[in-house]
C-alpha positions in Angstrom: 274.4 24.2 -119.9 273.5 20.9 -118.4 271.7 17.7 -119.3 268.1 16.6 -119.1 267.9 12.9 -118.3 271.1 12.1 -120.2 270.3 14.5 -123.1 272.3 17.7 -123.5 270.3 20.9 -123.3 270.6 22.6 -126.7 268.9 25.9 -125.8 268.7 27.8 -122.5 265.9 30.3 -122.7 265.7 33.1 -120.1 264.0 36.3 -119.1 265.3 38.8 -116.5 263.4 40.6 -113.9 265.7 43.6 -114.6 263.4 44.7 -117.4 259.6 44.5 -118.0 258.2 41.0 -118.5 257.5 39.7 -122.0 254.2 41.0 -123.5 253.4 37.5 -124.8 254.6 34.0 -125.2 258.3 34.6 -125.6 261.5 34.8 -123.6 263.9 37.8 -123.6 267.0 35.7 -124.6 268.2 32.3 -125.6 271.7 30.8 -125.3 272.7 28.0 -127.6 275.0 25.1 -126.6 278.2 24.8 -128.6 277.2 21.2 -129.3 274.3 22.3 -131.4 274.0 22.8 -135.2 272.1 25.9 -136.1 269.1 25.6 -138.5 267.9 28.8 -140.1 264.3 28.3 -141.3 262.8 30.4 -144.1 259.5 32.3 -143.3 256.7 29.8 -143.1 253.2 30.7 -144.1 249.9 29.0 -143.2 249.8 26.6 -146.1 249.0 22.9 -145.5 251.0 20.2 -147.3 248.4 20.1 -150.0 248.9 23.9 -150.6 245.6 25.1 -149.1 245.7 28.2 -146.9 243.5 28.7 -143.8 241.1 31.6 -144.3 241.9 33.3 -141.0 245.0 34.5 -139.0 244.6 31.9 -136.2 244.5 29.0 -138.7 247.4 30.4 -140.7 249.5 30.9 -137.6 248.9 27.4 -136.3 249.8 25.9 -139.7 252.9 28.1 -140.1 254.1 26.8 -136.7 253.3 23.2 -137.7 255.4 23.8 -140.8 258.3 25.0 -138.7 258.0 21.9 -136.5 258.1 19.7 -139.6 261.3 21.4 -140.8 263.0 21.0 -137.4 261.9 17.4 -137.1 263.1 16.6 -140.6 266.5 17.9 -139.5 266.6 15.6 -136.5 265.3 17.9 -133.7 262.1 18.9 -132.0 260.7 22.4 -131.4 260.6 21.9 -127.7 264.4 21.1 -127.5 265.7 23.3 -130.2 263.5 26.3 -131.2 265.5 29.4 -130.5 263.7 32.3 -132.1 260.7 33.4 -134.1 260.3 36.5 -136.3 256.6 37.0 -136.9 255.3 39.2 -139.7 251.6 40.0 -139.6 249.8 41.7 -142.5 247.4 43.8 -140.5 246.6 44.9 -136.9 243.2 43.2 -137.3 245.0 39.9 -137.6 246.9 40.3 -134.3 244.4 38.6 -132.0 244.3 35.4 -134.1 248.0 35.4 -134.5 248.6 35.8 -130.7 246.0 33.1 -129.9 247.7 30.7 -132.4 251.2 31.4 -131.1 250.0 31.1 -127.5 248.3 27.8 -128.0 251.0 26.1 -130.0 253.8 27.3 -127.8 251.9 26.2 -124.7 251.8 22.7 -126.2 255.5 22.7 -127.0 256.7 24.5 -123.9 254.3 23.6 -121.0 256.7 25.2 -118.4 256.5 28.6 -120.2 260.1 28.5 -121.3 259.3 30.0 -124.7 261.6 30.9 -127.6 262.4 34.6 -128.3 260.0 36.2 -130.7 259.8 39.6 -132.5 256.5 40.5 -134.0 255.9 43.2 -136.6 252.9 44.5 -138.6 253.8 44.8 -142.2 252.0 46.4 -145.2 251.5 43.0 -146.8 253.0 39.6 -147.6 253.8 37.8 -150.8 250.1 37.0 -151.6 247.0 38.9 -150.7 245.4 36.0 -148.8 248.4 35.6 -146.5 248.0 37.1 -143.1 251.1 35.8 -141.2 254.6 34.6 -142.0 257.0 33.3 -139.4 260.7 32.9 -139.9 262.7 31.0 -137.3 266.0 29.7 -136.0 266.4 26.4 -134.3 269.2 24.1 -133.2 269.5 20.4 -133.6 272.0 17.9 -132.2 275.4 18.6 -133.8 
């Protein structure tokens, strides 16, 4: 899969022109290096370290992604090098604009070249608590 300035590439993200382009900030596929250790990350909600939850979908999405970054970093990686996939659950269609904005802004920071992780997004009837508008589960890889 190659190296970037002496560091092995852990994830190769790709989209093909043989199907329609992604509808948002994601790639169609991701291939993981055999040198990587897989990290499965439980669904993260928009709660800050002190337990407070943002009142809107945008704030909850940004915080959920920050929580994912913290878990990846704690395992020795970075989102930019190792985030493979996201599975985004949104509690209402009305929350979608804020969720999409949050995902778009954070992923643009982490992946300025537009080489985004894969993402599936679904609207669900509700999450674990009534005040939760988004939950994001993910998979990442870290150096093995």
